[in-house]
VOGU-3710 file (C-alpha; in Angstrom, 3 decimals, decimal comma):
1> mmklarvvaa> -0,014/0,238/0,226  2,779/2,383/0,578  4,252/1,548/-2,447  1,000/2,270/-4,402  0,729/5,345/-2,485  4,223/6,962/-3,542  3,273/5,891/-7,403  0,241/7,954/-6,917  1,882/10,650/-5,574  4,302/10,544/-7,968
11> lvsvagliaa> 1,544/10,644/-11,126  -0,339/13,789/-9,316  3,258/15,616/-9,322  4,043/14,705/-12,955  0,741/15,591/-14,180  0,771/19,291/-12,029  4,238/19,600/-13,868  2,500/19,409/-17,394  -0,796/21,027/-16,397  1,766/23,885/-15,191
21> apagaanpgp> 3,936/24,087/-18,498  2,826/26,503/-21,331  0,858/24,875/-24,015  3,376/23,817/-27,350  6,481/24,324/-24,689  9,159/22,021/-25,941  12,579/20,726/-24,689  15,521/23,336/-26,082  18,077/20,975/-25,825  21,615/20,969/-24,387
31> qyvgteydqg> 22,821/24,772/-23,632  25,759/26,002/-24,657  28,216/29,005/-23,953  30,964/30,028/-26,855  31,840/31,702/-29,670  31,548/31,038/-33,492  34,385/32,518/-35,836  32,941/33,151/-39,353  34,083/34,091/-43,002  35,776/37,137/-43,075
41> ggtqaidgpl> 36,655/37,960/-39,369  33,486/38,272/-37,993  32,604/36,236/-34,223  29,396/35,552/-32,898  28,690/34,703/-29,081  27,115/31,569/-28,790  24,525/31,341/-25,336  21,917/28,569/-25,616  21,497/25,426/-27,661  22,681/24,112/-31,169
51> pqveqladqi> 20,037/22,368/-32,865  21,591/22,038/-36,150  24,794/20,831/-35,029  22,397/18,392/-32,245  20,511/17,402/-35,843  24,018/16,832/-37,318  25,230/14,188/-35,007  22,005/12,476/-34,837  21,748/12,275/-38,655  25,400/10,984/-38,750
61> trttddmlrd> 24,648/8,270/-35,834  21,521/7,328/-37,641  23,370/6,396/-41,203  26,032/4,468/-39,325  24,129/2,322/-37,161  21,781/1,218/-40,392  24,896/0,727/-42,163  26,371/-1,283/-38,835  23,305/-3,437/-39,365  23,883/-4,438/-42,802
71> lareraklpy> 27,070/-5,032/-42,140  26,282/-7,569/-39,779  24,290/-9,175/-42,071  27,223/-9,278/-45,043  29,118/-10,515/-42,059  26,594/-13,547/-40,656  26,934/-14,814/-44,928  30,379/-15,847/-43,993  31,376/-19,132/-42,810  33,878/-18,224/-40,259
81> gsiesdhhap> 33,366/-14,445/-40,104  31,982/-14,052/-36,339  33,495/-11,353/-34,074  31,021/-11,877/-31,586  32,270/-12,920/-27,956  30,730/-16,007/-26,173  29,544/-14,152/-23,354  28,664/-17,252/-21,875  31,863/-18,902/-22,188  32,761/-20,918/-18,891
91> pqlttyppap> 36,525/-19,944/-17,383  39,305/-20,457/-19,502  43,091/-19,566/-20,012  44,983/-20,304/-23,350  48,521/-19,219/-24,031  50,435/-19,975/-27,250  53,720/-21,413/-27,958  56,481/-19,100/-29,652  57,306/-20,374/-33,072  60,995/-21,690/-33,204
101> gspvsdqysv> 63,467/-18,299/-33,649  60,539/-15,754/-32,097  62,561/-13,206/-30,425  62,056/-13,195/-27,018  62,233/-10,205/-24,503  65,128/-9,628/-22,067  63,340/-6,702/-20,412  59,962/-8,529/-19,294  58,418/-11,871/-18,354  54,594/-12,518/-17,451
111> tlgqrgrsts> 53,006/-14,849/-15,726  49,214/-15,634/-15,628  47,001/-16,760/-12,854  43,307/-18,419/-13,037  41,549/-20,742/-10,511  44,603/-21,214/-8,380  46,969/-22,323/-11,442  49,812/-20,495/-12,667  51,222/-20,574/-16,023  53,939/-18,044/-17,964
121> sfvyqvaark> 53,130/-15,979/-21,224  55,501/-15,768/-23,755  56,756/-12,389/-24,281  58,010/-11,040/-27,449  60,518/-8,452/-28,169  61,166/-6,360/-31,158  63,834/-3,313/-31,769  62,986/-0,067/-32,760  63,955/-0,105/-37,015  64,262/3,594/-37,744
131> tdtnlekdts> 67,073/4,226/-35,606  67,624/7,620/-37,003  64,450/8,926/-35,189  62,965/6,350/-32,867  63,757/7,410/-29,283  62,286/4,210/-28,155  64,715/0,887/-27,935  62,434/-1,853/-28,215  58,734/-3,011/-27,835  57,543/-6,018/-25,898
141> wtsfsfagpv> 54,417/-7,743/-25,671  52,560/-10,863/-24,714  49,220/-12,253/-26,413  46,364/-14,732/-24,624  43,285/-15,575/-24,657  40,792/-15,981/-21,568  36,931/-15,709/-20,470  36,530/-15,376/-16,586  39,040/-13,246/-14,231  42,700/-13,209/-14,743
151> avrvhklsgt> 45,630/-12,305/-12,786  48,169/-10,931/-14,769  51,915/-10,312/-13,147  54,436/-8,475/-15,521  57,935/-8,743/-13,753  60,631/-6,104/-15,106  63,827/-7,979/-15,598  66,100/-4,922/-16,403  66,134/-1,661/-14,623  64,926/0,078/-11,777
161> atgclvrpes> 61,182/0,806/-10,974  59,500/2,574/-8,134  55,546/1,614/-9,576  53,517/0,719/-12,558  50,497/1,827/-14,069  48,592/0,516/-16,662  47,281/2,459/-19,736  44,415/3,655/-21,290  43,262/5,120/-18,023  39,448/4,664/-19,293
171> arirthfadg> 40,141/0,975/-18,443  40,398/1,637/-14,802  42,379/-1,348/-13,847  44,413/-0,980/-10,713  47,683/-2,480/-10,016  50,128/-3,651/-7,514  53,686/-3,198/-7,348  56,573/-4,785/-5,232  59,451/-6,465/-6,210  59,641/-4,979/-9,471
181> tcsfaltaaa> 56,559/-6,955/-10,567  53,180/-5,439/-11,363  50,160/-7,113/-10,691  46,876/-6,667/-11,789  43,355/-8,377/-12,823  41,554/-8,566/-16,006  38,205/-9,810/-16,334  37,159/-8,819/-19,889  39,247/-8,816/-23,171  41,852/-5,660/-23,474
191> nvsveftpnt> 45,031/-4,439/-25,047  46,834/-2,525/-22,672  50,477/-1,006/-22,195  52,281/-1,929/-18,594  54,389/0,850/-17,499  56,704/1,302/-15,208  57,377/4,426/-13,226  59,382/6,624/-13,835  59,365/6,184/-17,228  55,874/6,587/-18,311
201> tnpvlhpmlv> 55,818/9,728/-20,320  57,216/9,927/-23,884  59,529/8,241/-24,885  59,196/5,254/-22,740  62,288/3,439/-23,614  61,208/-0,335/-23,467  57,142/-0,503/-23,738  55,462/-3,547/-22,491  52,209/-4,420/-24,103  49,660/-7,147/-22,736
211> fanppevdvp> 46,838/-8,236/-25,391  44,173/-10,176/-23,622  41,922/-11,233/-26,056  38,745/-13,047/-25,813  38,095/-16,718/-26,463  38,203/-17,490/-30,034  35,072/-17,849/-32,013  34,624/-19,401/-35,789  37,596/-21,255/-35,833  37,792/-23,198/-39,203
221> pasdpnvlyl> 38,731/-26,664/-39,495  42,321/-27,353/-41,346  39,852/-29,928/-43,421  37,998/-27,343/-44,998  39,278/-27,041/-48,800  38,229/-23,321/-49,052  40,606/-22,436/-45,730  44,454/-21,898/-45,524  45,198/-22,902/-42,063  48,550/-22,074/-40,511
231> gpglhqlgtv> 49,607/-23,875/-37,525  51,768/-22,859/-34,274  55,657/-22,580/-36,246  57,122/-20,944/-38,479  55,919/-19,943/-41,924  57,758/-18,426/-44,794  54,924/-17,504/-47,281  56,358/-14,550/-49,590  53,279/-13,065/-51,221  49,789/-14,793/-51,083
241> qlhsnqtvyi> 47,342/-14,062/-53,467  43,929/-14,162/-51,949  41,129/-15,440/-54,059  37,202/-15,358/-53,366  35,374/-17,277/-50,560  38,698/-17,922/-48,932  39,425/-18,188/-45,529  42,766/-17,812/-43,957  43,552/-19,097/-40,202  46,465/-18,311/-38,304
251> aggawvqgtf> 46,996/-20,218/-35,175  48,082/-18,612/-31,595  52,026/-19,420/-32,083  51,926/-19,369/-35,736  54,773/-16,326/-37,158  54,387/-15,992/-40,688  56,797/-14,284/-42,836  54,092/-13,142/-45,626  51,886/-10,335/-47,299  48,587/-11,023/-48,467
261> kglgvhnvvi> 47,326/-9,632/-51,576  44,011/-9,353/-53,196  42,176/-7,540/-56,370  38,079/-7,892/-56,318  37,662/-10,502/-54,126  34,571/-11,045/-51,942  33,985/-13,167/-49,079  37,239/-13,350/-47,537  37,979/-14,080/-43,856  41,826/-13,634/-42,357
271> rgrgvidgty> 41,851/-14,569/-38,728  43,621/-15,962/-35,541  45,746/-15,321/-32,786  49,282/-15,960/-34,889  51,781/-13,256/-35,941  52,391/-11,894/-39,069  55,585/-10,145/-39,725  57,232/-7,882/-42,532  61,000/-8,136/-41,420  61,381/-10,312/-44,674
281> ldtgdqdsnk> 60,522/-7,167/-46,440  62,373/-4,154/-44,964  65,121/-3,059/-46,938  66,667/-0,829/-44,019  66,002/2,521/-46,063  63,047/4,656/-45,760  62,539/5,492/-49,408  63,120/1,857/-50,627  60,602/0,614/-48,365  57,996/2,795/-50,196
291> srpglididc> 57,837/0,032/-52,728  57,111/-2,596/-50,920  53,579/-4,035/-49,944  51,364/-3,761/-46,993  50,803/-6,999/-44,997  47,536/-7,033/-45,857  46,784/-5,448/-49,176  43,016/-5,881/-50,514  42,788/-2,978/-53,076  40,520/-1,877/-55,519
301> hdpgqpphaa> 42,427/-0,082/-58,244  43,411/-1,965/-61,077  47,468/-1,264/-61,848  48,115/2,443/-63,332  44,527/3,752/-61,367  45,435/7,385/-59,080  46,130/6,219/-55,631  43,051/7,791/-53,144  40,127/6,997/-55,669  37,334/5,789/-54,250
311> cstgssnssn> 35,979/2,317/-55,067  33,872/1,574/-57,869  31,245/-1,236/-58,280  33,629/-2,266/-60,899  35,391/-6,064/-61,110  38,600/-4,568/-59,134  35,775/-3,638/-56,238  36,717/-6,167/-53,251  33,605/-6,649/-50,684  32,883/-8,572/-47,527
321> vvvdgltfvn> 36,012/-8,901/-45,938  37,192/-9,670/-42,258  40,446/-9,304/-40,743  40,394/-10,237/-36,903  42,287/-10,972/-34,075  46,308/-11,179/-35,228  49,164/-9,309/-34,433  51,055/-7,287/-36,875  55,363/-6,569/-36,648  57,913/-4,698/-38,666
331> gprfnvrvlg> 55,651/-4,020/-41,609  57,869/-1,819/-43,747  55,117/-0,134/-45,170  51,301/0,259/-44,714  49,973/-2,847/-42,267  46,059/-3,298/-42,811  44,649/-1,727/-46,001  41,456/-3,250/-46,994  39,498/-1,035/-49,427  36,282/-2,273/-50,812
341> dhitvhnlkv> 32,723/-2,376/-49,230  31,295/-4,320/-46,353  34,969/-4,626/-44,243  35,357/-5,488/-40,782  38,574/-5,008/-39,001  38,736/-6,239/-35,337  40,967/-6,947/-32,551  44,336/-6,415/-34,571  47,275/-5,457/-32,714  49,781/-3,584/-34,878
351> mswwystdci> 53,347/-2,183/-34,255  55,831/-0,777/-36,902  58,380/2,056/-37,100  58,999/3,272/-40,768  57,011/6,152/-42,008  54,395/5,320/-44,295  53,730/2,313/-41,879  49,712/3,170/-41,660  48,073/0,939/-38,954  44,569/0,117/-40,747
361> wagtaslveg> 42,461/2,019/-43,613  39,287/0,042/-44,070  36,615/0,986/-47,001  33,356/1,953/-47,757  30,641/0,236/-45,045  33,065/-0,389/-42,661  33,818/-1,335/-39,048  36,999/-0,436/-37,090  36,650/-1,608/-33,567  38,912/-2,837/-30,795
371> nfckvnddal> 42,280/-2,649/-32,671  45,648/-1,331/-31,057  47,874/0,544/-33,244  51,598/1,379/-32,340  52,747/3,232/-35,731  55,064/5,721/-37,069  52,331/6,613/-39,487  48,675/7,401/-39,350  46,623/4,958/-37,046  42,919/5,287/-38,068
381> kpmtgdsvir> 41,593/6,522/-41,335  38,311/7,888/-41,366  38,669/8,558/-45,050  36,332/6,097/-46,737  32,297/6,982/-45,844  30,250/5,398/-44,315  32,330/4,104/-41,349  32,328/3,407/-37,528  35,951/3,366/-35,703  35,033/2,745/-32,263
391> dnvvwqleng> 37,056/1,220/-28,696  40,394/1,157/-30,366  43,537/2,329/-28,496  46,740/3,997/-30,248  50,165/4,562/-29,656  51,411/7,077/-32,019  55,000/7,488/-32,731  56,972/10,550/-34,267  55,008/10,402/-37,895  51,185/10,829/-38,511
401> apfmiswnil> 48,273/11,297/-36,772  45,844/8,765/-34,717  42,904/10,324/-36,693  43,932/11,004/-40,151  40,493/12,864/-41,672  41,900/13,312/-45,543  45,056/12,273/-46,887  44,318/13,671/-50,562  40,782/11,969/-51,110  40,072/12,218/-54,489
411> tdqadfhvyd> 36,098/11,956/-54,373  33,372/13,124/-52,260  33,043/10,979/-48,799  30,513/11,447/-45,827  29,445/9,989/-42,872  31,844/9,158/-40,132  30,964/8,107/-36,280  34,475/7,346/-34,324  34,118/6,976/-31,006  35,044/5,547/-27,711
421> ndvihaehyw> 39,022/5,704/-28,402  42,277/6,430/-26,773  45,195/7,823/-27,409  47,816/6,701/-24,758  51,063/8,300/-26,105  52,126/10,674/-29,180  55,377/11,029/-29,747  55,312/14,028/-31,580  58,498/16,218/-30,928  59,638/18,094/-34,490
431> lspqaifrar> 57,465/17,743/-37,465  55,408/20,570/-37,313  52,233/19,248/-39,217  51,686/16,719/-36,645  48,447/16,558/-34,465  46,134/13,835/-32,641  43,173/15,048/-35,489  44,619/15,962/-38,867  43,642/16,619/-42,197  45,889/17,296/-45,539
441> hatpghlqrf> 43,462/17,719/-47,893  45,093/19,107/-51,342  42,851/17,210/-53,748  39,005/17,831/-55,227  37,034/15,429/-52,426  34,536/17,096/-50,357  34,492/15,096/-46,887  32,046/15,824/-44,933  29,666/14,865/-41,587  32,209/13,684/-39,239
451> lfedirveda> 31,207/12,762/-35,801  34,085/12,327/-33,326  33,029/11,841/-29,538  34,510/10,543/-26,305  37,942/10,074/-27,478  40,697/10,398/-24,664  44,451/11,516/-25,158  46,864/10,871/-22,457  50,494/11,453/-22,854  50,623/13,875/-25,644
461> nwrlfyiile> 51,837/17,552/-25,862  52,569/18,628/-29,464  49,184/19,438/-31,190  45,457/18,525/-30,948  43,864/19,933/-34,548  45,574/20,107/-37,614  42,570/20,178/-40,212  43,876/22,124/-43,537  43,654/22,279/-47,496  46,701/22,880/-48,999
471> khpkwydpal> 48,466/23,941/-51,996  51,017/21,112/-51,720  53,368/20,773/-54,950  53,371/16,972/-54,474  49,780/16,654/-54,809  48,003/20,011/-55,413  46,673/19,650/-59,455  45,645/23,102/-60,241  43,575/21,356/-62,869  41,343/19,607/-60,409
481> gfgqisglvf> 41,379/22,394/-57,769  40,678/22,018/-54,102  37,299/20,348/-52,692  35,691/21,316/-48,809  35,836/19,976/-45,288  32,869/20,688/-43,590  30,409/19,292/-40,902  32,873/18,219/-38,535  31,397/17,661/-34,808  33,935/16,873/-31,983
491> rditaqtpft> 32,353/16,300/-28,704  33,804/15,590/-25,175  37,245/15,172/-26,296  39,711/15,040/-23,328  43,489/15,879/-23,596  45,356/15,782/-20,378  48,405/17,638/-21,185  49,061/21,602/-22,431  49,943/21,441/-26,099  52,932/23,151/-27,415
501> mpnvftggdp> 51,887/24,078/-31,278  48,964/26,040/-32,107  45,549/24,423/-33,203  45,282/25,140/-36,991  41,997/25,426/-39,340  42,777/26,741/-42,754  40,779/26,055/-46,092  42,203/26,379/-49,727  40,807/29,664/-50,944  37,450/31,782/-49,901
511> dhrvsdvtlm> 35,774/29,066/-52,146  37,026/25,733/-51,019  36,667/25,979/-47,119  37,038/24,506/-43,966  33,235/24,908/-42,707  30,665/23,921/-39,892  32,955/22,388/-37,355  31,685/22,456/-33,996  34,434/21,713/-30,762  31,755/20,800/-27,611
521> nvamngtcva> 32,939/20,272/-24,663  36,888/20,189/-25,695  39,191/19,773/-22,336  42,786/20,770/-23,000  45,213/20,303/-19,927  42,198/21,267/-17,827  40,624/24,233/-19,446  37,197/23,387/-20,910  37,575/25,484/-24,196  35,070/28,318/-25,291
531> naadgnfqid> 37,076/30,371/-27,521  40,358/30,371/-29,849  42,504/31,842/-27,046  41,631/29,073/-24,815  42,874/26,426/-26,958  45,630/28,438/-29,143  43,475/28,348/-31,878  44,775/29,550/-35,494  41,250/30,120/-37,516  41,989/31,432/-41,066
541> pattdqvriv> 38,961/33,983/-41,517  39,528/34,215/-45,132  39,261/30,370/-45,845  36,915/28,871/-43,041  33,216/29,619/-42,006  31,270/28,715/-38,961  34,115/27,170/-36,757  32,227/27,232/-33,428  34,092/26,473/-30,075  31,518/26,154/-27,268
551> ksahapcshr> 31,168/24,228/-23,850  27,887/23,023/-21,727  26,348/26,160/-20,112  25,970/23,745/-16,893  28,819/21,389/-15,778  31,221/21,931/-19,022  33,213/18,791/-20,186  31,797/16,747/-17,810  30,986/13,336/-19,157  27,275/13,033/-21,016
//
């Protein structure tokens, strides 16, 4: 009876509020304060709702959510294409034996514990390869699969330490440090960096990465004639030409020296827990490496076609491709380029050292999810829409950008939702154009409708934004002219440290602009920015328009 009385009282209260509301009153939406910078140098104060920005964000979300449902239907047609974790899997722990000759770490060892049992997990190590600019010495990592709680103990074998932490901070992993060992518990899959104080900021000389995978699903049998099955051990394959309706399975404990190429292929799955190593392709020279293929190179361009063109629906297009679970190391060129349409790139771990070793570029109608990128060129590339890029972790070396919005895309592209990603380090030191969010656009494509939200930047102090159209002598063709970049929303972006370089927004000319850009609840070094001065922004008044910098009127820069 007391519960019923409270319900009746609540209903009466709600009814009174409705009756008291003016007829036709509507929720005005979130309130913001800040500044808009318009073409010609004019400014407008903002104090109220921004319905046009909210509508743009909602439109992008609806479009990309529809795409994800369509992509899941296509992925379900593949015999071994599932990326869904088994949430009912019993507690289990799987470690993988190293292939003969695998490079063992002299910096760290790892022990795992579950249900009263303890086991070691092999720790690999690779040396930094671009020794003229890489400030790190090497990178170590271990990989295992599990369900249920697991205890992780990372022991430092060399040097002294006073404590430890685990990045990304958003994982909220508590650590315990004693006797040179960092201990913590995991209850869900995660790709993390274990760092020992005092060396936890750039450059971290000996990174240690833990790739804690979910249990494998959709493992194909070796007997399937459409499966290239590579079990534990060393495999020296060279170039593998992919064909349609093929599955490549690389088991945990497999170390593969090979590259996988395809043109006009359909219904292809490449998955497993093994390692693809590109060292055999590495010439040791930056310029010479530019002629090398990517480790996975599924293209949609016939030889002789210009680069950066969008894929067509012609015979050279590729479609319905899944790349899942693998580790890539020492690629001398880009690592995973899967163009075409209906592309899924999931839970990859990538480590490369040279310039032009981009991490992941997926094509139209694509999902890039749950990956770890530690590369020396662009990590995540929202350049071919519509696409979703979410739940990734980036450790950016000195070159490239964690999020590259355009690198001279020739054709119009739209609808990108990039959210819930972490940048744990960005080692930008001296290359001026570098930034966390970057576009260098010298071609005629119109890039539009981008929603970046819930992006967390930890150890980075060079530059947050560098979005420009430029007459670069190497790429700009006056006969083609400029395109535009428009309709960008950056919402709930948090950068922990101060930045050395200004943030830049510049178009190509007064008719080819960077326009309709909204920075909404962007926090930099504890400041929730509401104008250009707050964040050291350089906004070219001649070639930009409707650039808004705002924060919530109530509880600015708090999580929505």
